[in-house]
C-alpha positions in Angstrom: -13.0 105.7 -94.1 -15.4 103.4 -96.1 -18.6 102.1 -94.6 -17.4 98.5 -94.8 -14.1 99.4 -93.0 -16.0 101.3 -90.4 -18.3 98.3 -89.8 -15.3 96.0 -89.4 -13.7 98.4 -86.9 -16.8 98.7 -84.8 -17.3 94.9 -84.8 -13.7 94.5 -83.8 -14.0 96.9 -80.9 -17.2 95.1 -79.8 -15.4 91.7 -79.9 -12.5 93.0 -77.9 -14.8 94.5 -75.3 -16.8 91.3 -75.0 -13.6 89.4 -74.5 -12.4 91.5 -71.6 -15.9 91.7 -70.1 -16.3 87.9 -70.2 -12.8 87.6 -68.6 -13.9 89.7 -65.7 -17.2 87.7 -65.3 -15.5 84.3 -65.5 -12.9 85.4 -63.0 -15.6 85.1 -60.3 -16.1 81.4 -61.0 -13.8 78.5 -60.1 -12.5 76.4 -63.0 -12.1 73.2 -61.0 -13.9 71.1 -58.5 -14.2 72.2 -54.9 -11.7 70.4 -52.8 -14.0 70.5 -49.8 -13.6 69.7 -46.1 -14.4 66.0 -45.9 -12.6 62.8 -46.8 -15.2 62.1 -49.4 -14.7 65.5 -51.1 -10.9 65.0 -51.1 -11.2 61.5 -52.6 -13.5 62.8 -55.3 -11.2 65.7 -56.0 -8.1 63.4 -56.2 -10.0 61.0 -58.5 -11.1 63.9 -60.7 -7.5 65.1 -61.0 -6.2 61.6 -61.8 -8.6 61.2 -64.6 -7.9 64.7 -65.8 -4.2 64.0 -66.0 -4.8 60.8 -67.9 -7.1 62.3 -70.5 -4.8 65.3 -70.9 -1.8 63.1 -71.7 -4.0 61.1 -74.1 -5.2 64.2 -75.8 -1.7 65.7 -76.1 -0.3 62.4 -77.5 -3.2 61.9 -80.0 -3.0 65.5 -81.3 0.8 65.3 -81.5 0.7 62.2 -83.6 -2.0 63.7 -85.8 -0.1 67.0 -86.2 3.1 65.2 -87.0 1.4 62.9 -89.5 -0.4 65.7 -91.3 2.8 67.8 -91.5 5.2 65.0 -92.6 2.8 63.2 -94.9 1.4 66.1 -96.8 0.9 66.0 -100.6 3.3 68.9 -101.2 6.2 66.7 -99.9 5.3 64.0 -102.4 3.9 61.6 -99.8 2.1 58.6 -101.2 -0.6 57.0 -99.1 -0.1 53.3 -98.2 -2.5 50.8 -99.7 -3.7 48.3 -97.1 -7.0 47.1 -95.7 -6.1 45.2 -92.6 -3.5 45.2 -89.8 -3.8 42.7 -87.1 -1.1 44.4 -85.0 -2.8 47.8 -85.2 -6.2 46.4 -84.3 -4.8 44.5 -81.3 -2.9 47.6 -80.2 -5.8 50.0 -80.4 -8.0 47.5 -78.5 -5.6 46.5 -75.7 -4.3 50.0 -74.9 -7.8 51.6 -74.3 -8.8 48.6 -72.2 -5.7 49.0 -70.0 -6.4 52.7 -69.7 -10.1 52.1 -68.7 -9.1 49.5 -66.1 -6.6 51.9 -64.7 -9.3 54.5 -64.3 -12.0 52.1 -63.1 -10.0 50.8 -60.1 -9.6 54.2 -58.2 -13.1 55.2 -59.3 -14.6 51.9 -57.8 -12.6 52.4 -54.6 -14.0 55.9 -54.3 -17.6 54.8 -54.9 -17.3 52.0 -52.3 -15.9 54.5 -49.8 -18.8 56.9 -50.4 -21.4 54.2 -49.7 -20.0 53.1 -46.3 -22.7 54.7 -44.2 -22.2 52.2 -41.3 -20.8 53.2 -37.9 -22.3 56.7 -38.1 -22.3 58.6 -34.8 -25.5 60.5 -35.6 -28.2 60.7 -38.2 -29.7 63.8 -39.9 -32.9 63.4 -42.0 -33.3 65.9 -44.8 -36.8 66.4 -46.4 -37.4 68.7 -49.4 -40.5 70.8 -49.6 -41.7 73.4 -52.1 -39.6 75.5 -51.3 -37.7 74.8 -48.1 -35.9 72.1 -46.2 -36.9 70.2 -43.1 -34.2 68.8 -40.9 -34.8 66.1 -38.3 -32.0 65.2 -35.9 -33.1 61.6 -35.2 -30.8 61.1 -32.3 -31.7 64.4 -30.5 -35.4 64.6 -31.2 -34.9 68.0 -32.8 -36.8 69.1 -35.9 -37.1 72.4 -37.8 -37.6 73.9 -41.2 -35.0 76.0 -43.0 -36.1 78.6 -45.5 -34.6 81.6 -47.4 -33.7 84.3 -44.9 -36.3 87.0 -44.4 -34.1 89.8 -45.6 -33.1 88.0 -48.8 -36.7 87.0 -49.4 -37.9 90.5 -49.1 -35.2 91.9 -51.3 -36.0 89.5 -54.1 -39.6 90.7 -54.3 -40.6 93.0 -57.2 -40.3 96.7 -56.3 -39.1 95.8 -52.8 -36.9 98.9 -52.7 -34.0 96.9 -51.2 -30.7 96.8 -52.9 -29.6 93.1 -53.0 -25.9 94.2 -53.2 -26.3 95.4 -49.5 -26.9 91.8 -48.4 -23.9 89.6 -48.0 -24.3 86.2 -49.6 -27.6 87.3 -51.2 -30.0 84.4 -51.8 -27.6 82.1 -49.9 -28.8 82.8 -46.4 -31.4 80.9 -44.3 -33.4 81.5 -41.2 -32.4 78.2 -39.6 -29.0 76.8 -40.6 -28.0 73.2 -39.9 -25.5 72.9 -37.1 -23.2 69.8 -37.2 -20.2 68.8 -35.1 -16.8 68.4 -36.7 -14.8 65.1 -36.5 -18.0 63.1 -36.4 -19.3 60.6 -38.9 -22.8 61.8 -39.8 -25.3 59.7 -41.8 -27.6 61.9 -43.9 -30.9 60.6 -45.2 -32.6 62.5 -48.0 -36.3 62.3 -49.1 -39.1 64.7 -50.2 -42.6 65.5 -49.3 -43.9 66.7 -52.7 -41.7 66.7 -55.8 -38.1 65.7 -56.5 -35.5 67.9 -54.9 -31.7 67.5 -54.7 -29.6 68.4 -51.6 -26.1 69.6 -52.5 -23.3 71.2 -50.5 -20.2 71.3 -52.6 -17.8 71.3 -49.7 -19.1 67.9 -48.6 -18.2 66.4 -51.9 -21.5 64.8 -53.0 -25.2 65.5 -53.6 -28.3 63.3 -53.3 -31.7 63.5 -54.9 -34.6 63.8 -52.5 -37.4 61.7 -53.9 -41.0 61.4 -52.5 -41.6 58.0 -51.0 -37.9 57.0 -51.2 -34.9 57.5 -48.9 -31.4 58.0 -50.2 -28.5 57.9 -47.7 -25.0 59.2 -47.6 -22.5 60.3 -45.0 -20.1 63.0 -44.2 -17.2 63.7 -41.8 -16.5 67.4 -41.6 -12.9 68.1 -40.7 -12.8 71.9 -40.5 -15.2 74.2 -38.6 -16.8 76.9 -40.8 -19.9 77.8 -42.8 -20.6 75.8 -45.9 -23.4 76.7 -48.4 -25.3 74.8 -50.9 -28.6 74.7 -52.8 -31.3 72.5 -54.4 -30.0 71.3 -57.7 -33.2 69.7 -59.1 -35.7 71.9 -60.8 -38.7 71.7 -58.4 -41.0 74.6 -59.2 -41.1 78.3 -59.5 -39.1 79.0 -56.3 -36.5 76.3 -57.0 -33.8 79.0 -57.0 -34.7 80.1 -53.5 -33.9 76.9 -51.5 -30.4 77.6 -50.1 -28.6 75.3 -47.7 -26.4 76.6 -44.9 -24.3 74.2 -42.7 -22.5 75.5 -39.6 -19.8 73.1 -38.7 -18.8 73.6 -35.0 -16.7 71.9 -32.4 -18.3 69.0 -30.5 -18.6 71.1 -27.3 -20.4 73.9 -29.2 -22.7 71.4 -30.8 -23.8 70.0 -27.4 -24.5 73.6 -26.3 -26.6 74.2 -29.5 -28.6 71.0 -29.0 -29.5 72.1 -25.4 -30.5 75.6 -26.7 -32.6 74.2 -29.6 -34.4 71.8 -27.3 -35.3 74.6 -24.9 -36.5 76.7 -27.9 -38.7 74.0 -29.2 -40.1 73.3 -25.7 -41.0 77.0 -25.3 -42.6 77.1 -28.8 -44.8 74.1 -28.0 -45.8 75.2 -24.5 -49.0 76.8 -25.7 -48.4 80.1 -23.8 -50.6 83.0 -24.8 -49.0 86.0 -26.5 -49.9 89.6 -26.7 -51.1 91.2 -29.9 -47.8 93.0 -30.4 -45.9 89.7 -30.0 -48.2 87.9 -32.4 -48.0 90.6 -35.0 -44.2 90.8 -34.8 -43.7 87.1 -35.0 -46.5 86.7 -37.6 -44.8 89.2 -40.0 -41.6 87.2 -40.0 -43.4 83.9 -40.5 -45.6 85.4 -43.3 -42.5 86.7 -45.1 -40.8 83.4 -44.9 -43.7 81.0 -45.8 -46.5 83.0 -47.4 -45.2 86.1 -49.2 -43.9 84.1 -52.2 -47.5 83.2 -53.2 -49.7 85.8 -51.6 -47.2 88.7 -52.1 -45.7 90.8 -49.2 -48.5 93.3 -49.4 -51.2 90.6 -49.3 -52.5 91.3 -52.9 -52.1 87.7 -54.1 -50.7 86.2 -57.2 -51.8 84.4 -60.3 -52.9 81.2 -58.6 -53.3 82.5 -55.1 -56.1 84.9 -53.9 -55.4 88.2 -52.2 -55.6 88.2 -48.4 -56.0 91.9 -48.1 -59.7 92.4 -47.6 -60.5 88.8 -48.4 -63.4 86.8 -47.0 -60.9 84.3 -45.6 -58.8 86.8 -43.7 -61.7 88.9 -42.5 -64.4 86.2 -42.1 -64.8 83.3 -39.7 -61.7 82.8 -37.6 -62.2 79.0 -37.3 -62.3 78.6 -41.1 -59.2 80.7 -41.5 -57.3 78.6 -39.0 -58.6 75.4 -40.7 -57.3 76.4 -44.1 -53.9 77.4 -42.9 -53.4 74.3 -40.7 -55.0 71.7 -42.9 -54.8 73.2 -46.4 -57.6 74.3 -48.8 -60.1 71.8 -50.3 -60.8 74.3 -53.1 -57.2 75.1 -54.0 -54.9 72.1 -53.8 -51.9 74.5 -54.2 -52.5 75.8 -50.7 -50.3 73.6 -48.5 -51.3 72.3 -45.1 -48.9 74.2 -42.9 -49.9 72.2 -39.8 -47.1 69.8 -40.6 -44.5 72.6 -41.2 -45.0 75.2 -38.5 -45.5 74.9 -34.8 -48.6 76.2 -32.9 -47.0 79.5 -32.0 -45.9 80.3 -35.6 -49.3 79.4 -37.0 -51.2 81.4 -34.4 -48.9 84.4 -35.1 -49.2 84.3 -38.9 -53.0 83.9 -38.8 -53.3 86.8 -36.4 -51.0 88.9 -38.7 -53.1 88.1 -41.8 -56.3 89.2 -40.0 -54.8 92.5 -38.9 -52.5 93.6 -41.7 -53.0 95.5 -44.9 -56.1 97.2 -43.5 -57.9 94.0 -42.5 -58.0 95.2 -38.8 -60.3 92.6 -37.5 -58.8 92.8 -34.0 -58.9 89.0 -33.8 -56.1 87.2 -31.8 -55.4 83.6 -32.5 -53.4 81.8 -29.7 -51.3 78.6 -29.9 -54.0 76.8 -27.9 -56.6 77.6 -30.7 -54.3 76.1 -33.3 -53.7 73.0 -31.2 -57.4 72.5 -30.9 -57.9 72.9 -34.7 -55.3 70.2 -35.7 -56.7 67.1 -37.2 
């Protein structure tokens, strides 16, 4: 076999292999819009399919006429091109027909857009605020507020040399520590904004997405018809951890929602009670809070990153306690990238994570920071 023929054979086998491999990969992805579980998502899906059918018919008709013209008017059959420079009938035809087609598509599109903007008569309001890199949810009617971040197990597995196989985690990088809970068969107004940079809140099953812009509030609404778990993500490039801002919505019955609201209020009341905790309680809770909020920048082992100093053996984590509390609660004056976590975490979480940082990775200061200490340090 010649060298050229061998090369062609190898290239052919590679091409065939790539074809089958790509087929397997693409089989995991849907080829159409998500129909969703809300009236909005269904209307958007129906509009999409209507436009798809229209353009498909147009495409088939145009290519059919082109193919027929090329075949029947080819030079080998002796066809002679017509000689003309103007046709009023043709110009009127190719102007009116597209106008009618566009009007036919614009009417259902406008109806859908108007339907999507009807945020009045909502039975409850959820405010969504984007942060780098987490979401804050405020149930304005229930006085419930919490942050939702990438789940601790997912966050740990994504770290370099974590030793955890991501394939062992179901819905890897799509899990959160605090999912949103919403009632079905309820019109819910959703307000979106941001505290730092532009984010975008998107859950495909709801049928829409909205940008979260600092200093501006976008609104939309949803009406979930089927109980279940619906996942989404941030779809606006917002920084290095943009890919780790999942959204999880738990749609439950109205009865289960009432139960969840009562439990959440009790949980928040307990967290703000200021009750002292033992060292074991502080360290256990602090490790979880650190992994969720701090490990992405300071690393799970406390060794720090490019723009963030190490905490293991650092002057901050082993020095004056009051200064450590002040930096975590109010942010760093020397490093603007260090966020003020006083607005993001409650007193118990802050006390736990500061205690953990002062007693992990060999720091062993023995210091215990209580929620009352954090409360006193807030400005």
